[in-house]
C-alpha positions in Angstrom: 182.0 34.7 103.8 182.6 32.3 100.9 184.8 29.4 102.0 185.2 28.0 98.5 188.0 29.2 96.3 186.9 31.1 93.2 187.9 30.1 89.7 190.4 33.0 89.7 191.9 31.9 93.0 192.3 28.3 91.8 193.9 29.5 88.6 196.3 31.6 90.6 197.2 28.5 92.7 197.8 26.3 89.7 199.9 29.0 87.9 202.0 29.5 91.0 202.5 25.8 91.3 203.5 25.5 87.7 206.0 28.3 87.9 207.6 27.1 91.1 207.9 23.6 89.5 210.1 25.3 86.8 212.2 27.7 88.9 212.5 25.6 92.0 212.8 21.9 91.2 214.2 19.4 93.7 217.7 20.1 92.5 217.5 23.7 93.5 216.1 22.9 97.0 219.0 20.4 97.4 221.5 23.1 96.3 220.2 25.3 99.1 220.6 22.5 101.6 224.1 21.7 100.5 225.4 25.3 100.9 224.5 26.9 97.6 222.5 30.1 97.2 219.9 29.9 94.5 217.7 32.6 96.1 218.8 35.5 93.8 217.7 33.9 90.6 214.4 32.7 92.1 213.7 36.2 93.6 214.4 37.9 90.2 211.9 35.7 88.5 209.3 36.4 91.3 209.8 40.1 90.9 209.3 39.8 87.1 206.0 38.1 87.8 204.9 40.7 90.3 204.6 38.3 93.3 206.1 40.7 95.9 203.4 43.2 94.8 200.5 40.8 95.1 198.6 42.6 97.8 200.1 46.1 97.2 197.5 48.6 95.9 197.7 49.3 92.2 198.4 53.0 92.9 201.7 51.9 94.4 202.7 49.6 91.6 201.0 46.5 93.0 198.4 44.0 91.8 195.8 44.9 94.3 194.8 41.4 95.3 193.7 40.3 98.7 195.1 38.3 101.6 193.5 35.0 100.5 195.5 35.2 97.3 198.6 35.8 99.4 197.9 32.7 101.5 197.5 30.6 98.4 201.0 31.7 97.3 202.4 31.0 100.8 201.0 27.5 100.8 202.7 26.8 97.4 206.0 28.2 98.8 205.8 25.5 101.5 204.8 22.8 99.1 207.8 23.4 96.9 210.2 24.3 99.8 211.2 27.5 97.9 214.3 29.3 99.1 213.3 33.0 98.6 212.7 36.2 100.5 209.1 36.3 99.4 207.6 35.1 102.6 209.3 37.6 104.8 208.9 40.5 102.3 205.3 40.0 101.3 203.7 38.6 104.5 205.8 40.3 107.3 207.4 43.5 106.0 204.6 44.6 103.7 201.8 44.3 106.3 204.0 46.1 108.9 204.5 49.0 106.5 200.8 49.1 105.5 199.6 49.0 109.1 202.2 51.2 110.7 203.7 53.3 107.9 201.1 56.0 107.8 201.4 58.5 104.9 204.8 57.3 104.0 203.8 53.7 103.4 203.1 54.2 99.7 206.7 55.1 98.9 208.0 52.0 100.8 205.5 49.7 99.1 206.5 50.9 95.7 210.1 49.8 96.5 208.8 46.4 97.5 206.9 46.1 94.2 210.2 47.0 92.4 212.1 44.2 94.1 213.4 45.5 97.4 213.3 42.9 100.2 212.3 43.4 103.8 211.4 41.6 107.0 209.9 42.2 110.5 211.8 42.1 113.7 209.6 41.4 116.7 210.6 38.3 118.7 212.4 38.5 122.0 212.8 35.9 124.7 211.7 33.2 122.3 208.2 34.8 121.8 206.6 36.9 119.1 204.5 38.9 121.6 204.7 42.7 121.7 204.4 42.5 125.5 207.8 40.8 125.5 209.6 43.6 123.6 212.4 45.2 125.6 214.5 46.6 122.8 214.7 50.2 123.6 214.0 53.3 121.5 215.5 56.5 123.0 214.8 59.8 121.4 217.8 61.8 120.3 216.9 65.2 118.9 214.6 64.6 115.9 215.7 60.9 115.6 215.8 57.8 117.7 218.5 55.4 119.0 217.8 51.7 119.1 219.5 49.4 121.6 218.7 45.7 122.0 218.5 42.3 120.3 215.8 40.7 118.1 215.6 37.0 117.8 214.7 34.6 114.9 214.2 37.3 112.2 213.4 35.6 108.9 215.9 36.7 106.3 217.3 39.0 109.0 220.9 38.8 107.6 219.9 39.5 104.0 216.9 41.8 103.9 217.3 45.3 102.5 215.0 46.9 105.0 213.8 45.8 108.5 210.8 47.0 110.5 211.9 46.9 114.1 209.4 47.0 116.9 211.0 48.7 119.9 209.8 50.2 123.2 210.1 53.9 124.1 209.3 55.7 127.3 205.7 56.1 126.2 205.1 52.7 124.6 205.9 50.6 121.5 207.0 52.1 118.2 208.0 50.9 114.8 211.2 51.9 113.1 212.6 51.3 109.6 216.3 50.2 109.6 218.6 49.3 106.8 219.7 45.7 106.9 223.3 46.8 106.9 222.8 48.8 110.1 222.0 45.8 112.2 224.7 43.3 113.4 223.3 40.0 112.2 224.2 36.7 113.8 223.0 33.9 111.5 221.5 30.8 113.2 222.3 27.3 112.3 218.9 26.1 111.3 217.1 22.8 110.5 215.8 24.3 107.2 218.3 26.4 105.4 215.7 27.4 102.8 214.2 29.5 105.6 217.2 31.3 107.0 216.8 33.2 110.3 219.2 35.5 112.2 219.4 37.3 115.5 219.8 41.0 115.0 221.8 43.3 117.4 221.1 47.0 117.4 224.0 48.7 119.1 223.1 52.3 119.2 221.5 52.3 115.7 220.4 55.8 114.8 217.0 56.1 113.1 216.3 59.5 111.5 212.8 61.1 112.0 211.7 60.3 108.4 212.3 56.6 109.0 210.1 56.3 112.1 207.0 54.4 110.9 205.1 54.9 114.2 206.3 56.9 117.2 206.2 55.2 120.6 203.0 55.8 122.5 200.8 56.5 119.5 197.4 55.1 120.1 197.3 52.9 117.0 200.7 51.3 117.3 199.9 48.2 119.3 196.8 47.6 117.2 198.8 47.8 114.0 201.5 45.5 115.4 198.8 42.9 116.3 197.3 43.1 112.9 200.5 42.6 111.0 201.5 39.8 113.3 198.2 38.0 112.5 198.9 38.2 108.8 202.5 36.9 109.3 201.2 34.1 111.5 198.6 32.8 109.1 201.0 33.0 106.2 203.5 30.8 108.1 200.7 28.4 109.0 199.8 28.2 105.3 203.4 27.5 104.4 203.5 24.7 107.0 200.2 23.2 105.6 201.6 23.3 102.1 204.7 21.3 103.1 202.5 18.8 105.1 200.1 18.3 102.1 203.0 17.4 99.9 204.4 15.0 102.5 200.9 13.3 102.6 200.7 13.1 98.8 204.2 11.6 98.5 203.5 9.1 101.2 200.3 7.9 99.5 202.2 7.5 96.2 205.0 5.6 98.0 202.6 3.2 99.8 201.0 2.4 96.4 204.4 1.6 94.9 206.1 -0.2 97.8 205.4 -3.9 97.8 205.7 -6.1 100.9 204.3 -9.7 101.2 203.4 -9.5 97.5 201.1 -6.6 97.9 201.4 -2.7 98.1 201.8 -1.7 101.7 199.1 0.9 101.2 196.6 -1.9 101.0 197.1 -2.9 104.6 194.3 -1.7 106.8 196.6 -0.3 109.5 198.3 2.0 107.1 195.0 3.0 105.5 193.8 4.3 108.9 197.0 6.2 109.4 196.8 7.9 106.0 193.2 8.7 106.7 194.3 10.5 109.9 197.0 12.3 107.9 194.4 13.5 105.4 192.0 14.7 108.0 194.8 16.6 109.8 195.9 18.4 106.6 192.4 19.3 105.6 191.4 20.5 109.0 194.5 22.7 109.2 193.9 24.0 105.6 190.3 24.8 106.4 191.3 26.8 109.5 194.1 28.6 107.6 191.7 29.8 104.8 189.0 30.7 107.3 191.6 32.9 109.1 192.7 34.3 105.8 189.1 35.3 105.1 188.6 36.9 108.5 191.7 39.0 107.8 190.6 39.8 104.3 187.2 40.9 105.5 188.6 42.4 108.7 186.1 40.9 111.1 186.6 40.9 114.9 187.2 37.1 114.9 190.5 37.5 113.0 192.7 37.2 116.1 191.1 34.0 117.3 191.0 32.6 113.8 194.7 33.3 113.3 195.7 31.6 116.6 193.5 28.6 115.7 195.1 28.3 112.2 198.6 28.3 113.6 197.7 25.8 116.4 196.1 23.4 113.8 199.1 23.7 111.5 201.3 22.7 114.4 199.2 19.7 115.2 199.2 18.8 111.5 203.0 18.8 111.2 203.4 16.7 114.3 201.3 13.9 112.9 202.2 14.2 109.2 206.0 14.5 109.7 206.1 11.5 112.0 203.8 9.2 110.0 205.1 10.3 106.6 208.7 9.5 107.6 207.8 6.2 109.2 205.7 5.0 106.3 208.6 5.7 103.9 210.6 3.3 105.9 214.4 3.3 105.7 214.5 5.4 102.5 212.9 8.3 104.4 216.0 8.7 106.5 218.4 9.0 103.6 219.9 12.3 102.4 219.4 11.2 98.8 215.6 11.1 99.1 213.9 14.5 99.0 211.4 13.8 101.7 213.5 15.4 104.4 213.3 18.8 102.7 209.6 18.9 103.3 209.9 17.6 106.8 212.3 20.3 107.7 210.2 23.0 106.2 207.2 21.8 108.2 209.2 21.8 111.4 210.6 25.3 110.8 207.1 26.6 110.1 205.8 25.3 113.4 208.4 27.3 115.4 208.1 30.6 113.6 205.6 33.1 115.1 204.7 30.8 117.9 204.0 27.1 118.1 200.7 25.3 118.8 201.0 25.7 122.6 201.6 29.4 122.3 198.6 29.9 120.2 196.3 27.7 122.3 197.2 29.9 125.2 196.4 33.0 123.1 193.0 31.5 122.2 192.3 30.8 125.8 193.1 34.4 126.7 191.1 35.9 123.8 188.1 33.7 124.7 188.4 34.6 128.4 188.9 31.0 129.4 192.0 31.8 131.5 190.0 34.2 133.6 187.2 31.7 134.1 189.8 29.1 135.3 191.1 31.6 137.8 187.6 32.4 139.0 
């Protein structure tokens, strides 16, 4: 397992950063925060560049790259606070189709490569755990009827296609639903560049050819777990990208801001705090890329690694958001300054797919520590 980025991976990261700097400058992010909708133009450019197809096999119109490359892109999306459906489509919908779609997955992946957007609807009761799913799937002839509500679906109000995890009499299943068939209730969110919605399924009919995985099939829960791990690590990478940019901007600000005739970054107390920020970002990034490698190589440690990465990203944003904002002083609180865009993206990433507390509990369970405590 090579923990160093290859030359090709570093070139991909640099190219993505350059492109995003052109199609998503600060003015575009501000437009999204002030009620505009720049997503269509950004998405069109991403489709032209083949980014939605990054991990889709070449035989289905994709580029055939791996999950590490996908995480590199996710980190850059957070760094640039990009308003686009790429995160939900490439790191939630695509893994769900690949893991649960069976023989029909290729056709759906071809549509993604051509620019169709998608998302994954799992969360209920404030948790992204399959065990919490109560949305029902009732068989009706050859098809199924969905009843229930899904919470906090990324791009839930705008995605073309939604993979819905629902519970039938024999267990969990996965169903493909058109975005127009769900009643979407948009949430008022801290970060409008990452829109989420609650989706209501009021007797939505799903024909047999749109059932990705029938309830009760042996591999369904395993497939759900695997796609959730990919989604979780991608969100952690996005969060780390935003935090890294906050750290870099804070360093530059403390070099330029003069107090008592010297740059404030020269004061020892601030040096210590910036060192802590740096260590937090690097620790979280290391765990994110370790998790990406475990998923890419499909090793048994992937579940623990994914939970550790999300927990570390949560710790990182807690420290970096607070210290970055404080070290910017009064200007950090102003709407005119762009720092708050990054802070909001980092906070949004902490909540999606479970926060640090949730994933520490998951690690405890996976390692058997909760059972030892009971004993």
